[in-house]
Structure formats: C-alpha cells, structure tokens
N, C-alpha and C positions, 0 to 999 in steps of 0.2 A: 721294597718290595712294591710292585704295583698294585694301585687300585684294584679291588675284586670286582670281576666282572661276572656275567652268567656264561656258562658254559657254552661254546659254539655248537649250534644245530648241528653242522657239518660232522662232528665228532660223533654225535649218538648213532647207533645200529637200527637205523628207522625204515632201513628198506631191505626190501628180499632180493636176493641174489647175489647178497655181499661174500658168500662163500662160510669157510670155517672162520673165527675169530682168529686172528692173529696171535694173540695173546693167549691163547687158550690154553691153560693150565699153568701159566707161567705168574699169575696174580694169585694172592691167598688172603683170606681173611684170618687173621690172626688172633683178636682180641673183641671181645663185645662188652657194652656196659650199660647199665639200666639205671635211673634214680629211682626214688619212692615215686609213689603215684597218689594222688589226690583229685576229689571231684572237682575242685577248684583253687586257684590260687588263693591264701590266708592273707594277702598283701602285705607278707614281712619279706624282709631283703634276704634272709637265709633260706626261703622257700620259694625264690623268685626264680624264674625259669632258668636265666643264667647262672645262679648257683648249681641247680640241678642237673645242667648241661655241662657245667665242669665236673661235676661228680660223676657223671655217666661217663666222660671222656677220661677222667683220671682211672675208672674201674676197667675201662677197655684196656688201658694202658697196663694195667695191674694182670689182668687176664692175659697178657701175653707175655708179659714179663719184660717190657721196654720203657727205657725213660721217656719222658716227655722231650728231651733234648734230642732225641733221634727223630720226632716230627718234623718232617719238612714239606707238609701239603695238609691242608684242610679244605675241607667241601661242606657246606653248610645248604641247608633247606631254610632260610628265615623267613618263609612265608608267615603271615599275620601282623607283622609289623605294620603299625598305622591302624587298624582296625579300632573302631570305637566303641568297645565293649562294657564299658563302664565309666563313671565320674573321672576327670583330671583335674588336678593333679594327684596321683598318689602319694607323693612325699612332697617335702618342703620346694616350693621353687630355688633356682631354675630348673625346669624339668622339659625336655626338649627331645625326647626321644623315646621310642619304645624299645629299642635296641638290647636285649637281655631281660625283657619283660614279656611283651606278647610275642618276641620271636627271639633269635639266635644268630646272628650273623657270623660270617668266618672271621672278621676282622675283630669281632668283640671278643672271639672267643680266644683268639691269637693274643690279643692284648692283655684279659684279664687272667688267661691261665698261665702267662709268663712263657709262651711257646717262642723261644729265641730264634730258632732255626728255621723258622718256617720260608720258603720261596715263593709257595704256590698258592695260592686259594683262589678257589671258584664258589659261584651260588648255584644254585640248582633249582628251577623253578617247580610247583607241584606239590609233590612229597618226598618222603624218605626213599623210595622206590627209586627216584630220580639222582637222588645225590649219591645212592651206591652204585649205579652204572656209572656215573662220571668217577667215583672214586676210583672204580676197576680200571678205567681207561686212562686215566691219569698215571696211575703206577706203571700198566701196561706199556703205555707209550715212553716212559722213563722220564716225566716230567718231575716227578718226586719217588722216593721208595718207601716212605712209611707216612700214609695219610691217614687222618683221621675225618670220619664223615659222621656229622653231627644232626639231630634235630630234636628241637624243644619243642612239644604241640602243649600250647597254653591253653587254659579255660579260666578267662577271667569271672570274677563277679558280674554279677548283672545278666542282661538279656545277652543268650549267645548270639554270637555272630548277626549285629546289625549290620545288613548288606546297604550299600551306599545307595541315597535316595531313596524317594516314593514314587518313581517314573520309571517305566519298563519300555526299553526300546527294542526295535529290531525283534530277533528272533522271541527275547525274552518275554515281550509283550503276549505272548500264546500261551506260554508256560508259566510265568510267576504267580497269576492269578490262583492258581491250583495250589501252590506252595514253592519253596525254593526249586529254580530251574531243574536240576537233575531229579529231584524227586518225582514228578510226573512222569520225566521222559522213562525212568525206571519201571515205576507202577504202570505205565500205559503198554511199555515194552512187554512186561510180564502178562499183562491180559492178551496181548497178541499170541506170546508163545503157547499161553494156556490153551485160546482157541484153534490154533494151529495144529498143534499135537494132544488135543483131546486130555488135558490134564486141568489140575485147580490147586489154588493156593494151598488149601489143606494139605497136600501132599508135599510140602517143605519141612512139615512138622518134624521127621526125623532128623533131618539134617541140623534145625536150631537146635535140636535137645542135643545133640552129638557136640555140637560148637561149645556148648555150655558143660557139657561133661568134661571136654577137653581143658576149657578154661578154670575147671575145679582141679587140674592137675598142674596149673601153669602159675607158681609161686610169684613170678615177677607180675602177673596181673591185678589189674585194678580189682576186680570182683574177687580176686583169691584173697586179696589183703582187706579188703573194708567190707565186701558184701557177699561174701559165700551164699549167705542162704537165696539170693537173685537168681544162682544160677541152679538151683532146683525146681525149675517149672517144668510142669506137665503137659503133654499133648493138649488138655483141656485148656489150660493157661493159655498155651499160644493160639489156640482158636477162639478164645474169647476176647481177646486183647483187642483194643480201639485199633480202628483205621486211622493210618496217617493221610494216606493218600490210596482210596481202594484200588488194587488189592494189596497194599502196602500196610502191614500194622505196626506197633509198636515194637514188636520184638523183631522185626525185619530191619530194624536201625540200631546202630552201634550207639555207644554212649560217650561223648565228649570228656575228657579228663584231661589233667596236669601231669605232665611226666616228661622225662627226656632219654633220649637212648644215643649211644655211639659204637662206631663200627670202625675197627682199624684193619686196612688194607695194606699188604706189603708184598715184598717180592715171593716167590715159590721158596728159591733158595735160603731168605732170609728167616721165613716162616718155619722152615726145618729146623731152626736153632733156637726157637722160642718154647713157651710153656706147654701150649697147647697144640695138639694134633693139627694140623693146617687143614683148610678146608678151601680149596681150590675152586677160581672162579673158571669155567668152562666157556661162558657166553654171557652175554648182555643184551638188553633186545628192547628198543624203544616202539612206542604206537602212537601215532597221532593222526587218527582218522579224520577226514573232512566228511558231513554231512551234507545231503544234497537239498533238505529243505529247514524248517522250522524246528523239528524233533526227529531225534535218530528212531529209524525204524527198526523193526526186529530183524529184517535181512541186513541192514548196515551193521548192527550189534554183533551177528552171527559171524558176518564176513571179517570184522574185526578182531574177532577171538580166533578165528581159523587162520588170518595173516600173522599173530604173535604168535600162536604154536607152529607156524611154518616156519618163522625166523628163529624161533629158539631150536627148533631140531636142525636148520639147516647151519646154524652159527657154531652148535657144539658138538656135531657129529653124531648125535643121538637119536635114536626111535622113542615113539612112544612108549614101548615094551621097556625102555631102556631107564624110564624116571621113575624112582622108587619112592620119594616122597613129594607130595604135590600141595604146594598151600598159596590158591591163589586168595586175592582178597575178596572181604566178604563186608565191608563197612555197611552197604546196603545188600542184604542177603538174596535179593530177587535177581541180580545177575551171574550168583555163582554157579548157574547151571549153562551160560553161555561159556564160561572158560574150561569146563568140563568137557562139553560136547566140543569144543574148537579143537582142543588138544586131543581130544578121543583117549582120554587118561582110563586106563583098565577096559579098553575097546567101548567106552560108552560113545553112541552114535546121537545126531540130533534127535531130539523128543525125548530121549532116554534117561536124562537125568534124574528123573523122579522116581523112576525104577529103580535106579543105583541109591537113591537114599534110602528107599527102603529095605535094602541089604545090610548087610555088615560093614559099616564104615568106620567101627571103632578102632583107637590107634592098636588094640587086640588082635583085630581081626584080619582078614585078606587084604581090605581095601582100605587103608587108614587115610580117607580124604580130609584134607585140611586139619591134621594132627595139631597145630598150634591152638586149635579154639578161635581163631583170629580176632578181628574186632569185637564179633558178638560176644564171646566168651571171657573178653579180657579188657574192655575200653578202647575208646578210639587214641591209636597210636599210627597205624599201618606201617608196624614193622615188627609185629609179635610174627607174621608169618617168616619174615627171614631169620628171625634170631631161633625159629622153631626149628629151620633146615637146619641152620648151623650147630644147634645142639642135638638133633636127631644125627647129622654124619658124623658128629664126635662121639656119641654113645652117650650123652649128656642130658638126655631128655628126662629124664627121673621116670616119673609113672606114666609120662604120655611116650616114652620110649616104644616104637613100633616094634611088633613082632617080626616083621618080614625084613627084606633084605633093605639097608640103609646106604647105597652109596653114591647116589645122584638124589638132586632136589631141583625143583622148579618154583619160586615164589615172585610173587609180584603185584602191585597195586597200580593202579585204580581202576578205572573203569575201562571196560574194552576198546575204547576209542581212546583213550588217551592214558597211558601205563607203561611201566619200565618193569624189566624182569632180571632176574639173575639166575643163570643154571650155574650151580654148585656140584663139586664133587669129592667124593673122600680120597679119590686118588689123582693127579694131574692128566692122566690119559685115560 
C-alpha cells in the first residue's frame, strides 16, 4: 500500500455547474460508531484517542454487520497531531509521535486495528465533514468498496490549543489581538448582520435553548452523559452570559471534548445486504471561498452560504422544499442564520432567520431545525449533525425523531467559506 496522501483537490465537488453527481444513490452509509466522551484525556492508554477510535470503528462495523476483513479503504482526518497542548512526554521514552494521542491517522488505524485488506488510504484536512465527502467519492469512483471514515477529536490536559508563536503576520495581525482569528470574524460579521437587518443578539436565545433541548435527547452527546444540568439554561442565562468577543457570548461557543467517531461507506448494492436500513448519498459538496481583504465581510459570508446551497441542489437534483432534515454546523452559533437563509430552508429569506428561530423549531414541530442539537448541545465533534441525519433517516433518533417527513437530509460543517456537505436520502432516487 502506498503512503497515505491528502485527497486530491481536483476530486472535491467544489464548483458550480458540475451537474448531478455521477454516483448519486450508488453509495450508502451502512454503519456508524461513537466512542465514549470525556471533557479531557485522562492520560491513560486505554482512553487515548487511538483506543477510542478503534472502539468507534468496531462499533461502525458491528452496526453494519460487517467484518473488519472486508474493509479495503480508510479515510482519516488526523488534524491535531503535533499540537503542544500539554507537557511532554506523556509516557516513558522513546516518545516521538502524536499519532494515536492528539490525532489518529489512517496508517495508525490500519496497523493498530489489524485491517489486513486495506488497499486505499487518504487523509482529509479540516474536519470530519471533509473526510466524509472523501469517503463517498472513493466508494463512488470504485477505488474501494467498504471505506471506514474516522475522526478522533482530542482535548489534552492543559491549555487548550496553543497556537504557534507570539507574533501574528498577514491577515492575522488585524484579527488575533481580539481573539483567535475566527472568533472576531464571526462576531464582527454578526454585528454587521444585525445592523443590516434590524435585529440583535438577544433574538438568538430561542435557537440556543432549542439546541440544548435537542442535546438532552442525544444519548451519545457529552452533555447528556456527563453534565445534563448544563443543558437546562434559560433565556435569562443566555442573555447574562459573559462576552467572549461582543456580540459573541460564552453560550454561543461549543465545548471542546475528547471522543471519536466512525462512519462506514459502501456500495448501495452491498448496503442492502447489511443489518441497517441503507442511507444513500445523493451528493456531496465542498466550499472553499476566497476573501478579498483582511476579514470576511457579511456580503462574502452570505454569498458563500448561497453558493453551498446552489451546489447542493444542483448535484442532488433536489430543491429547498425537498430537504426534510437540515443540520448545519453550529460550533459558533452566530453563523447559523447564514446557512438557513442561504439554503432558503422552509422559505426563510435574508434577514428572516431570527423570526424563524422565534417560531416552532422543535423536533416535534413543523420546522425541526438542527434536530441534532449540534455541537452547542452535545460538545465539539462536528459529526453530531451527520449522525443525527443518519438516525433520522433510519427512524432511529429516539426522542429526537422528527414528526415531519424524514426522507432527505443536508448536513455540513464548518464555516460558510470553508466547509463540506453531505446530501443523504432514505431512497437512492
């Protein structure tokens, strides 16, 4: 097997005008797996990120009813390896790798899980959403028939995410004095949004409370397992929360956690023979926006969101009215309205998101927006949105199961200008 490389940029569906995805309905998700969750790693081998990734991968295999010897492809998102989050070394020397600790590579999983028949491995940058679209394309193109997509998201002891160096250059010098670059960008953009459309931060409260309500119905989530009382916030709690970068407050940000997830892709024909109802991939989309200046403007953010939607609809052959489950990323909640308005989900137009949030967006209601509860209601993984979409289409979402029709879904992360999306269906056509 050749050394693992990054998936080629040319194979992402990142442009408009590509038409319907050539593998629409021919690829399916057959299994999902989720490790335990923790706030931070306890520095034991048995709870290391690698061990939990193996556990999640085995759960995905068991969920599908497939043997590990059938796996012939692995896609990983090993981001995080090399970060200096805590003192070194953790264990007795020699100690020369982060693989299996702060990240998990495809090569590490193949070796340590004993996957003997893997012939294709890829790494995908960014987050789990990127790895998922790669998994779909690899199966669609026939490079592999049964592909495990894995992501371990680590949270080491010590200070979270120490970025390299004390000097900011280029664009970062204008943003980093306020906070990590993305935070002021989102906060300033939201301020622009409120000024343009005559709204305010307080009107986000119904959405935040609904995210936490959905998290209280998600057994796999960190809050559900460890801190259920933290999900019982009130509007007053939200409005009184301390500012992180005004107008972004603490409850607008997700909570870093330690956990691992796995998704098993296969052909549509093979999926029909396995344990679970197949969930078919109808399209995948990648957005890589380029900003014109030091910080993304509101106009750019809105256009990026609209472009994602156009590619989703074009490649899947669906319209906005045909999307039943909509799970956009919410790690920082203040860009959730851009996705909602860009997609025009349930008829929402520019500037109308906060009115929509004030309506009935519960899973029991007519507009079950973000039925997963997202990262805000479950902890930072960036895959709750995809897991919920799969569970909703399978009819296995438990207390979160929507009461409206659940035959198609759209889920994706990360930010409008850089994100990857899956369009899933209960049926292949």
